[in-house]
Every structure is written in C-alpha cells, then in structure tokens.
C-alpha positions in Angstrom: 135.2 145.9 133.6 135.3 149.1 135.5 134.5 151.0 132.4 131.3 149.0 131.7 129.9 149.4 135.2 130.6 153.2 135.1 128.8 153.5 131.8 125.8 151.4 133.1 125.6 153.6 136.2 125.6 156.7 134.0 122.7 155.3 131.9 120.6 154.4 134.9 121.2 157.7 136.7 119.6 159.6 133.8 116.6 157.2 133.5 113.2 158.9 133.1 110.9 158.7 136.1 108.6 155.7 136.2 104.9 156.1 135.5 103.9 153.3 137.8 102.0 154.5 140.9 103.3 152.2 143.5 100.8 153.5 146.2 97.9 153.1 143.8 99.0 149.6 142.9 99.2 148.6 146.6 95.9 150.1 147.3 94.1 148.3 144.4 95.7 145.0 145.4 94.4 145.4 149.0 91.0 146.2 147.7 91.0 143.1 145.4 92.1 141.0 148.4 89.3 142.4 150.6 86.7 141.8 147.9 87.9 138.2 147.3 87.8 137.6 151.1 84.2 138.8 151.4 83.2 136.8 148.4 84.7 133.6 149.8 83.2 134.2 153.2 79.7 134.8 151.7 80.0 131.7 149.6 81.1 129.6 152.5 78.3 130.9 154.7 75.7 130.2 152.0 77.0 126.6 151.5 76.9 126.1 155.3 73.3 127.2 155.5 72.3 125.1 152.6 74.0 122.1 154.2 72.2 122.7 157.5 68.9 122.7 155.6 69.5 119.8 153.3 71.5 117.3 155.5 68.7 116.6 158.1 66.2 115.7 155.4 68.7 113.4 153.7 69.9 111.8 157.0 66.4 111.1 158.3 65.6 107.4 158.1 62.9 106.6 155.6 59.7 105.6 157.3 56.6 104.0 155.9 54.9 106.0 153.1 52.2 108.2 154.5 48.7 106.9 153.8 46.0 109.2 152.8 42.5 108.2 154.0 40.1 107.9 151.2 37.7 110.8 151.2 34.1 109.9 150.8 32.2 111.9 148.3 29.1 113.4 149.6 26.0 111.6 148.4 24.4 113.3 145.5 21.0 114.6 146.2 18.4 113.4 143.9 15.9 116.0 142.9 12.8 115.7 144.9 9.8 114.3 143.2 7.3 116.4 144.9 4.6 117.6 142.8 4.2 121.3 142.8 1.1 122.5 144.4 -1.0 124.7 142.2 -1.7 128.0 143.6 
C-alpha cells in the first residue's frame, strides 16, 4: 500500500501545468451573474409597469355603454331657382 501511494505522488508531482485560467473563469462567471441580475431586474420592472397600466382598466366596474348622440346632417341646399338677369 505504501508503494502505491508513493508512485501516485510521484506521478502527480510531475503533472503538466493546467491550462485553465481560474481568475478568468471566476471573472466570466461574475459577469454572467451580473448580466442575469440586470436582465431579471429589467423584466420584473417591465412586468410591474404593465400590471400598473392594465389592472386598473380591468378592475374598473363596467358601466353603461356610452351613448353617442345622433348627429344631424346639415340640410342640403337646393339650387336656387332664380332666373338669371340678362345683362
């Protein structure tokens, strides 16, 4: 058992350096979280504004239908039957 753990430690000690940029990974995840937060905040604000505009019109009690007064058409003028006066 001691021999196996010695061999494993020897293999791990000579491992090539990792190509993963841990700082870059953390930075990109923080940026993603910030963008997701702004997106959710903007969506929530838009939904709240829409609800504030729509709910009052839905909650209003329906009243009687508005009546429109009938508009009278102006009387058509008949052409005058005056005789033209010769000059």
